[in-house]
N, C-alpha and C positions, 0 to 999 in steps of 0.2 A: 280521697287522698289529696293532700295539698302539696303540689310539687314545689321544690326550691327554685324560684324564678331567678335566683342569682347565678345559676349555671345555664349554659346554652341548652342543655338537654331539658332542664326544668322549664326554661322559657318557651321552648317549642312545644313541650307537653301542654303548657297552659294555653299558648297561642292556638294550637290545633284542637283544643278541647278534647284531648284523648280520653278523658274520663266519660265524656258524653258522646263523642263522635263529632267530627268536623261537620259543621253546618246543621247539626241536629239539636233540637231544643230539649230533649230529654235523654236520660241514660237508659231508656228502655232497650231491651235486647233486639226488638224487632221494629221495623218501620210500619206504622199503621196505614199501609197503602190502601186498605179498604175504605178509608175516609179521605182519600186524595181528592175526589170530586166534591165531597162535602166542604173541604177546606177551600178549594178554588171557588166554589159557589158562594161560600160565606164572604170571601174577599170581594168578588165581583158584585154581589148584592149590596155590599156596604158602600160602594163607590158613590152612588148618587147622593146619599145623605151626607157624605163627607166633602163633596167638591162643589164649591161656589154656590151653596144653597140649592143644589139640585140642577144648576145650569151646566155643570161640568160635562155630563155625557153629551148634551146637545152641542156644546162648543167643541168637544172632542170629535164628534161626528163631522162637524163642519170643517175642522182642521184636516181630518183624514180625507174628506172629499176634495179639498183644495190641493192637498199633496198628490192625490191620485190623478187629478185632472192635468197637472203639469208633468210632462215627460221628464223634465230635468229634476223634479222633486220626488219621483218614484223611488229613487235610490235612498233618499232620506227616509221615506216611509218604510222601506224594507229594513233599513238599519234600526229604526225605532221599534218596529214590530218584532224584529229578531231579538233585540235586547230585552224586550218585555217577555217574550216566550222563553228565552234562555235563563231569565231570572225566575219567573213565576213557576215554570215547570219543575225544575229541581227543588226550588224552595218549598213548594207545597208537598212535594214527595218526601223530602227529608224532615220537614217539621212534624216530628212524630208525636205530637200531643193530640189527644182526641178533641176535635172541634165540637163534638156533641155535648161536651161539658162546658158550661158557661165560664167557669173559672179558667180552664185551659184555653178557651177561645180568647179571653181577654189577654192572656199571656202572648198568644200568637199575634194578636192585633198590634202589639208593640213592634213587631218585626215586619209588618206589612209595609210595602212602599206607599208613600203618601200621594194621593191623587193630585194635589195642587202644586 
């Protein structure tokens, strides 16, 4: 269905993706929660190859250690870690495309947060 975006109702229908479900990538009736950990693993395993030629994880670990060593910076670490968990957790739960399919995995990769 193609809503009339010239009306407020049609605009919000389009904005909230009511045909698919807000924050969902497919109009499947069910969420493929059986693949939640597979989607999360696929994202985490793709990070080293996408970030600064493989140096990203090492630099990230150094940054994390330096934030944790300073008492004043621990709040910043908690803020950044909470933001990552609050984004990645619901996103990989609601992205209801099977990651076991190479085609659907490429679609999901477009929505993954960039590591750099």
